[in-house]
C-alpha positions, 0 to 999 in steps of 0.5 A: 388851258395847255395843261390842261391839254398835256392831261388829256393827250396824255392819259388818252393816250395811256388808255391806248396803251393798256388797251393793246396791253389788255385782252378781255376774255379767252373763250377756251375748251374744257380741255384746255382750259383744264391743261393749264390749270395742271400745269399751274399746279406743277409750277412752283410756288408762287403759283401764276396766275392763269393771265400768266399762264397764257401770257407765258406759254403765248409768249413761249409758243411764238418764239418756238414758231419764230415770231417773236425773238 
C-alpha cells in the first residue's frame, strides 16, 4: 500500500508544479497581439511560438526591472 500512496503523492506534486508553470490564456489588445506577431516574424527560423515569445518578452521585462536575475 505504501507504494500506491507514494505514487499518488508524486502525481499530486507533479500536478501542482505543472499548474504553477502554466497560464491557460492571456487576453491582449490587438495592438499588442500584432506587435508580438511582428516580433515573431522578425525572428530567425525556427520561429518561436506565441507562447515562447510571450515567455521571452516577460522574462526580459522582469530582468530589466530587476525582478528576475
